[in-house]
C-alpha positions in Angstrom: 104.3 120.9 125.1 102.3 123.6 127.0 99.9 125.6 124.9 100.4 123.4 121.6 99.4 120.2 120.3 102.2 117.9 119.5 102.3 115.9 116.3 101.9 112.7 118.4 98.8 114.0 120.2 97.2 115.2 117.1 97.6 111.9 115.1 96.5 109.9 118.2 93.4 112.0 118.9 92.1 112.5 115.6 93.0 109.6 113.4 91.9 105.8 113.4 92.7 105.2 109.7 94.7 102.3 108.6 98.3 103.1 108.8 100.6 103.2 105.7 104.4 102.7 105.9 106.3 105.6 104.5 109.6 105.1 102.7 112.6 106.1 105.0 115.5 108.0 103.6 118.9 108.9 105.1 120.3 107.7 108.3 118.2 106.1 110.9 117.8 108.1 114.1 117.4 106.5 117.5 114.0 105.8 119.1 114.9 108.5 121.7 115.5 111.1 118.9 112.2 110.1 117.2 110.3 110.5 120.4 111.6 113.9 121.1 110.9 114.9 117.5 107.4 113.6 117.7 106.8 115.7 120.9 108.0 118.7 119.0 105.2 118.0 116.4 107.0 116.0 113.8 104.5 113.8 112.0 107.5 112.2 110.0 109.0 111.0 113.4 105.7 109.4 114.3 105.5 107.6 111.0 108.9 106.4 111.4 108.4 105.0 114.9 105.4 103.3 113.5 107.3 101.9 110.5 110.0 100.7 112.9 107.9 98.9 115.5 104.6 97.9 113.6 105.8 94.4 112.4 106.9 93.0 115.7 103.8 94.5 117.4 101.6 93.0 114.9 103.2 89.6 115.0 103.2 89.5 118.9 99.4 90.2 118.9 98.8 87.9 116.2 100.5 85.0 118.0 98.9 85.7 121.3 95.3 86.0 119.9 95.4 83.7 117.1 93.1 86.0 115.1 94.5 88.3 112.3 91.6 90.9 112.4 91.9 91.3 116.1 95.7 91.4 116.0 95.6 94.3 113.5 93.1 96.2 115.7 95.0 95.6 118.9 98.4 96.6 117.4 96.9 99.8 116.0 95.0 100.7 119.2 98.2 100.1 121.1 100.1 102.4 118.9 97.4 105.1 119.3 97.5 104.7 123.1 101.5 104.9 123.1 101.3 108.1 121.0 98.8 109.7 123.5 101.4 108.8 126.2 104.5 110.0 124.5 104.5 113.4 126.3 104.9 111.5 129.5 107.3 108.8 128.1 110.8 108.9 130.1 113.2 108.9 127.0 115.9 107.5 129.3 113.9 104.2 129.1 114.0 101.9 126.1 110.8 102.4 123.9 110.5 98.8 122.7 109.6 97.1 125.9 107.3 99.9 126.8 105.5 99.6 123.6 105.4 95.9 123.4 103.9 95.8 127.1 100.8 97.9 125.7 100.4 95.4 122.8 100.8 92.2 124.7 98.6 93.3 127.6 95.9 94.3 125.2 96.3 91.0 123.4 96.1 89.0 126.7 93.0 90.8 127.6 91.4 90.1 124.4 92.2 86.3 124.4 91.2 85.9 128.0 87.7 87.7 127.2 87.3 85.3 124.2 88.1 82.2 126.3 85.5 83.4 128.9 83.0 83.7 126.2 83.8 80.3 125.1 84.6 81.5 121.6 86.8 79.9 119.0 89.2 81.9 116.9 88.2 84.0 114.0 90.8 84.0 111.1 93.2 81.5 112.6 96.9 82.3 112.6 98.9 80.6 110.0 102.7 80.5 109.5 102.2 82.5 106.4 100.1 85.1 108.2 102.4 85.4 111.3 104.6 87.8 109.4 104.7 91.6 109.3 105.7 92.6 105.8 105.9 90.5 102.7 109.4 88.9 102.9 109.6 88.5 106.6 110.5 85.0 107.6 107.5 83.0 108.3 107.1 81.0 111.6 107.0 77.3 111.1 103.4 76.2 110.7 103.9 73.4 113.6 105.3 76.0 116.0 102.2 78.3 115.4 99.8 75.6 115.9 101.7 74.5 119.1 101.6 78.0 120.4 97.9 78.3 119.9 97.4 75.2 122.2 99.3 77.0 125.2 97.4 78.8 127.8 97.2 82.6 127.1 99.7 83.3 129.9 102.2 80.8 128.6 101.8 82.0 125.1 102.3 85.5 126.1 105.7 85.0 128.0 107.0 82.7 125.2 106.2 85.3 122.4 107.7 88.1 124.5 110.8 86.2 125.1 111.5 84.5 121.6 109.7 86.9 119.2 110.2 90.2 120.9 113.5 89.3 122.4 112.7 90.8 125.8 114.6 89.5 128.9 112.6 87.7 131.8 113.2 90.8 133.8 111.7 93.0 131.0 108.7 90.7 130.6 108.2 90.6 134.5 108.0 94.4 134.5 105.8 94.5 131.4 103.2 92.1 132.9 103.7 93.3 136.4 104.6 89.7 137.6 107.4 88.4 139.8 110.3 87.2 137.7 110.0 83.7 139.2 106.4 83.5 137.8 107.6 84.6 134.4 110.4 82.0 134.5 107.9 79.3 135.7 105.6 80.1 132.7 108.4 80.2 130.3 109.6 76.8 131.4 106.1 75.2 131.4 105.3 76.9 127.9 108.6 75.6 126.4 108.1 72.1 127.9 104.5 72.1 126.5 105.7 73.3 123.1 108.4 70.5 123.1 106.0 67.9 124.0 103.5 69.1 121.3 106.2 69.3 118.5 107.3 65.7 119.4 103.6 64.6 119.3 103.5 64.5 123.2 100.4 64.7 125.5 98.5 67.4 127.2 100.1 70.2 129.1 99.3 72.0 132.3 98.5 75.7 132.8 
């Protein structure tokens, strides 16, 4: 909007508080309708977008990083970055893959940086922690631990495919990779997970 500050921009530019989830009443609008309302200055629309997408974003960041504090920071920073970019977002595109691309790419960068520093995890992921809200189905503890033993690249594509339910094509676009590379990482990641869960040996990158 020319000459005004949208609700999305004002919230993204000025607030770094921990978000709270508002109660949602009435019928549920589409993501596109919420984006358009946010551009017009509706803070309620911004809150509904957050409420709708926070859980999956946080869980994805958590499973990629293996660190609860980092996952919360990454998911929140990704939401703020997305809010700043809403005025440029093409509402003909689905919002979910675009938002999750921001989350997962930031989580990958964080995990790679930690690996280069030779650090171990902070607050490690557990099955109970790998949920968004209380009452969400936890991820099996053995699966969580097996995911943590994958390479960062394998872990990211497995999480995007089976937690975020993105297609291989959407993952390829999100990570700016050839689709064949995504399929290869998925296959190797799933093979490694299967070996691990069966008590198998080491897995390749």
